[in-house]
C-alpha positions as CSV (number, residue, x, y, z in Angstrom):
1,M,0.0,0.0,0.0
2,E,1.3,3.4,-1.0
3,I,0.1,6.5,0.8
4,I,-0.4,9.3,-1.8
5,E,-1.8,12.0,0.6
6,D,-1.1,11.8,4.3
7,P,-4.0,11.8,6.8
8,T,-5.5,15.2,7.3
9,I,-8.8,16.9,8.3
10,K,-10.9,18.4,5.6
11,R,-14.2,20.4,5.9
12,R,-16.7,19.3,3.3
13,P,-20.0,20.6,2.1
14,E,-23.0,18.3,1.7
15,I,-22.3,16.1,-1.3
16,P,-25.2,14.6,-3.3
17,Y,-25.1,11.1,-4.9
18,V,-27.1,8.2,-6.2
19,G,-26.5,4.7,-5.1
20,I,-27.7,1.2,-4.2
21,R,-27.7,0.2,-0.5
22,V,-27.5,-3.5,0.5
23,V,-26.5,-5.7,3.4
24,T,-23.9,-8.2,2.5
25,P,-21.4,-10.4,4.3
26,F,-17.9,-8.9,4.8
27,R,-16.5,-11.9,2.9
28,G,-17.3,-11.2,-0.7
29,M,-18.2,-7.6,-0.1
30,L,-15.8,-6.2,-2.8
31,G,-17.3,-8.5,-5.4
32,V,-20.7,-7.1,-4.5
33,R,-19.3,-3.6,-4.7
34,D,-18.0,-4.2,-8.2
35,E,-21.4,-5.6,-9.4
36,L,-23.3,-2.7,-7.8
37,L,-21.0,-0.1,-9.2
38,S,-21.5,-1.5,-12.7
39,E,-25.3,-1.5,-12.1
40,V,-25.3,2.1,-10.9
41,R,-23.2,3.2,-13.9
42,A,-25.5,1.5,-16.3
43,W,-28.5,3.1,-14.6
44,T,-27.0,6.6,-14.7
45,D,-26.2,6.2,-18.4
46,Q,-30.0,6.1,-18.9
47,T,-30.5,9.4,-17.0
48,E,-29.5,13.0,-17.5
49,L,-27.7,13.2,-14.2
50,D,-24.4,15.0,-14.2
51,I,-22.0,12.5,-12.6
52,V,-18.8,14.0,-11.1
53,D,-16.7,11.0,-10.0
54,F,-15.8,7.4,-10.7
55,G,-17.8,5.9,-7.8
56,F,-17.6,5.2,-4.1
57,L,-18.3,2.5,-1.4
58,R,-20.0,3.9,1.7
59,L,-19.8,1.8,4.8
60,R,-22.8,2.5,6.9
61,V,-22.6,-0.4,9.4
62,I,-19.4,-2.5,9.8
63,D,-19.3,-6.0,11.3
64,M,-16.1,-7.6,10.0
65,R,-17.3,-11.0,11.3
66,G,-20.9,-10.7,9.9
67,D,-22.9,-8.5,7.6
68,M,-21.9,-5.1,6.3
69,D,-24.5,-2.4,5.5
70,I,-23.0,-0.7,2.4
71,E,-24.0,1.7,-0.3
72,V,-22.3,1.9,-3.7
73,G,-22.8,4.8,-6.0
74,V,-21.6,7.9,-7.8
75,V,-21.5,11.6,-6.8
76,T,-23.8,13.9,-8.8
77,R,-23.5,17.6,-9.4
78,Q,-26.8,18.4,-7.8
79,R,-29.4,16.7,-5.5
80,S,-32.0,14.5,-7.1
81,D,-35.0,12.7,-5.7
82,Y,-34.7,9.1,-7.1
83,S,-36.1,6.3,-5.0
84,G,-36.2,2.6,-5.7
85,R,-33.2,0.2,-6.3
86,V,-31.1,3.3,-7.2
87,S,-31.8,6.1,-4.7
88,S,-30.6,9.6,-4.0
89,G,-28.5,10.4,-0.9
90,V,-26.0,12.8,0.5
91,F,-22.7,12.7,2.3
92,P,-23.4,15.1,5.2
93,A,-21.4,18.3,5.5
94,G,-18.8,18.4,8.2
95,R,-15.2,17.6,9.1
96,Y,-13.7,14.4,7.6
97,A,-10.4,12.6,8.4
98,T,-9.0,11.7,5.0
99,L,-6.2,9.7,3.5
100,T,-5.4,8.9,-0.2
101,Y,-3.7,5.7,-1.2
102,R,-3.0,3.2,-3.9
103,G,-3.0,-0.6,-3.3
104,V,-4.7,-2.8,-0.7
105,G,-7.2,-1.0,1.5
106,T,-6.7,-2.9,4.8
107,G,-3.4,-1.1,5.5
108,A,-4.9,2.3,4.5
109,N,-7.9,1.9,6.8
110,R,-5.6,0.9,9.6
111,A,-3.3,3.9,9.0
112,L,-6.2,6.4,9.0
113,N,-7.8,4.8,12.1
114,E,-4.4,5.0,14.0
115,W,-4.0,8.6,12.9
116,V,-7.5,9.5,14.1
117,R,-6.8,7.8,17.5
118,E,-3.4,9.6,17.8
119,S,-4.9,13.0,16.8
120,G,-7.5,12.8,19.6
121,V,-10.4,13.5,17.3
122,A,-13.6,11.6,17.5
123,L,-15.4,9.7,14.7
124,D,-19.1,10.3,14.2
125,R,-20.1,6.7,15.0
126,W,-22.0,4.7,17.5
127,D,-22.6,1.1,18.5
128,V,-25.7,-0.7,17.2
129,P,-26.7,-4.4,17.6
130,T,-25.5,-5.1,14.0
131,G,-22.0,-3.5,14.4
132,D,-20.4,-0.1,14.3
133,H,-22.7,2.5,12.7
134,F,-21.0,5.5,11.0
135,A,-22.6,8.8,10.1
136,C,-20.5,8.8,7.0
137,R,-17.5,6.6,6.2
138,Y,-16.6,6.0,2.5
139,E,-13.9,5.3,0.0
140,A,-14.0,7.4,-3.2
141,Y,-12.5,6.0,-6.4
142,L,-10.3,8.7,-8.0
143,T,-9.1,6.6,-10.9
144,D,-11.3,6.0,-14.0
145,P,-11.7,2.2,-14.2
146,R,-12.2,2.5,-18.0
147,V,-8.6,3.7,-18.2
148,E,-7.0,1.6,-15.4
149,R,-8.6,-1.8,-14.9
150,R,-6.1,-3.0,-12.3
151,K,-7.7,-2.1,-8.9
152,K,-4.4,-2.1,-7.1
153,Q,-3.3,0.8,-9.2
154,W,-6.4,2.9,-8.4
155,R,-6.1,6.1,-6.3
156,I,-8.6,5.9,-3.5
157,E,-9.5,8.4,-0.9
158,L,-10.8,7.3,2.5
159,A,-13.0,9.7,4.3
160,F,-14.4,9.2,7.9
161,K,-16.8,11.9,9.2
162,L,-15.7,13.3,12.5
163,S,-18.0,14.1,15.4
164,D,-19.2,17.6,15.9
165,H,-18.9,16.9,19.7
166,A,-15.7,17.0,21.8
167,S,-16.1,13.6,23.4
168,S,-13.9,10.9,22.0
169,T,-15.3,7.7,20.4
170,R,-13.7,4.3,19.9
171,V,-12.1,4.1,16.5
172,S,-13.2,1.0,14.5
C-alpha cells in the first residue's frame, strides 16, 4: 500500500449522490461492490444526471465477522429525488479525516484509524446491535476504471466523518 496523501482533516459541504444500498457479508463484499458499481453506472447512463466522479463505497454499518450495510454509487453535481433500487442520498457536511492511497485498503484503513486515534479527534459513530454505525465513512475511487482496470493501481480516498462533539469515540 502506498500513501499518496497523508492523513488530514478536511471540511466538506454536503455532497449529493445516487447509489444502491445493500446488506452483504464482509467476505465477498468487494465483489458485491463491483457488481453494484456496474449496475449504478449503467443506470446513470440512462438518465440526464451530471456525474462528477468514478464511484464510491460507503460503509454504513461495519461488522467484519458478519454483515456489512453498504452503499455503492456515484456523486452527482446536484441533488436528485430518485427512490427505488437506485436512490438519491447525500454525504453530510462536516469535518472528515481523509487519506489517499494506492494498493490494498486494509493497511490504509488501519493507518487512518491510527492517525484519528493519535490525533485525539472523535469519529461520528455509535454502536448498534449489528455493528459499528457511521454517520459517514466511505472510499472514493479517484481513478477512471475504464482507463486503469487494475484495482491495485487505483487512487482511493478514504473519508471518515468526525464528530461535531468534543467527546472521543472508539475508532473502529
